[in-house]
KOLGUBA-427402 format. One record per residue (C-alpha): residue in one letter; x, y, z. Coordinates in steps of 0.05 Angstrom, whole numbers, padded with zeros to 5 digits, always signed. Layout:
BEGIN
AXYZ;...
END
This chain:
BEGIN
X-00342+00741+00954;X-00276+00777+00955;X-00265+00829+00901;X-00221+00801+00847;X-00174+00841+00804;X-00174+00787+00751;X-00245+00774+00730;X-00236+00732+00667;X-00235+00656+00672;X-00204+00607+00622;X-00213+00532+00628;X-00173+00474+00599;X-00187+00400+00597;X-00128+00352+00609;X-00117+00278+00609;X-00092+00246+00673;X-00021+00242+00646;X-00023+00314+00622;X-00047+00336+00691;X+00008+00296+00724;X+00060+00328+00678;X+00031+00398+00691;X+00033+00388+00766;X+00106+00366+00761;X+00123+00429+00722;X+00086+00473+00771;X+00125+00441+00829;X+00191+00451+00793;X+00175+00524+00778;X+00163+00539+00852;X+00100+00577+00834;X+00048+00582+00888;X-00008+00551+00846;X-00033+00537+00776;X-00058+00608+00765;X+00010+00639+00779;X+00045+00587+00736;X-00005+00596+00678;X+00003+00671+00678;X+00078+00665+00681;X+00080+00616+00622;X+00024+00643+00579;X+00040+00717+00585;X+00115+00712+00577;X+00134+00757+00518;X+00194+00713+00503;X+00150+00652+00495;X+00159+00622+00427;X+00126+00565+00392;X+00160+00520+00343;X+00131+00469+00296;X+00166+00406+00275;X+00161+00386+00203;X+00170+00311+00204;X+00155+00304+00130;X+00229+00297+00116;X+00236+00242+00169;X+00176+00206+00141;X+00206+00210+00071;X+00274+00187+00098;X+00244+00127+00133;X+00205+00111+00070;X+00269+00114+00028;X+00307+00071+00079;X+00253+00018+00076;X+00256+00019+00000;X+00331+00010+00004;X+00321-00048+00052;X+00272-00080+00004;X+00322-00072-00053;X+00376-00103-00011;X+00330-00162+00005;X+00318-00172-00070;X+00393-00169-00083;X+00405-00218-00026;X+00356-00268-00056;X+00391-00262-00124;X+00460-00270-00092;X+00438-00330-00050;X+00413-00363-00114;X+00477-00347-00153;X+00527-00351-00095;X+00564-00288-00118;X+00582-00265-00048;X+00593-00301+00017;X+00541-00307+00072;X+00587-00264+00117;X+00588-00208+00066;X+00513-00211+00060;X+00505-00208+00136;X+00552-00149+00139;X+00511-00112+00087;X+00447-00126+00126;X+00480-00104+00190;X+00501-00038+00157;X+00430-00023+00135;X+00403-00039+00205;X+00455+00008+00236;X+00435+00063+00187;X+00361+00055+00205;X+00379+00054+00280;X+00422+00116+00271;X+00365+00154+00238;X+00318+00133+00294;X+00367+00156+00347;X+00377+00223+00313;X+00302+00233+00310;X+00296+00216+00385;X+00352+00265+00402;X+00315+00319+00364;X+00249+00301+00400;X+00284+00303+00467;X+00315+00371+00451;X+00247+00399+00433;X+00215+00370+00496;X+00269+00402+00539;X+00258+00468+00503;X+00184+00466+00516;X+00193+00441+00587;X+00234+00502+00604;X+00176+00549+00590;
END
């Protein structure tokens, strides 16, 4: 066996999709092989890790659902008393749906930004 300068071995288990993603990143990095890529990524002194606290998003979604439930209760009461028109009620419902969609999109943008950040290392 050829003398090796690096004598310590580390192993990692990956799912098929993780392996596919890793192979794509190795190809994009133009590294010769996994070992070169792993050393480049793992030993980079500028490598930073970030954690995402989604507690605020979970709380926001919870509050939005509560607001939606409250609007449904108001809608039932209005439908029974006929205080506003059906068009006004639909507009209110549309506004809440747009708000929920906007929050979801904002969350997805943040997730994409973080994936791009991690993908660049």
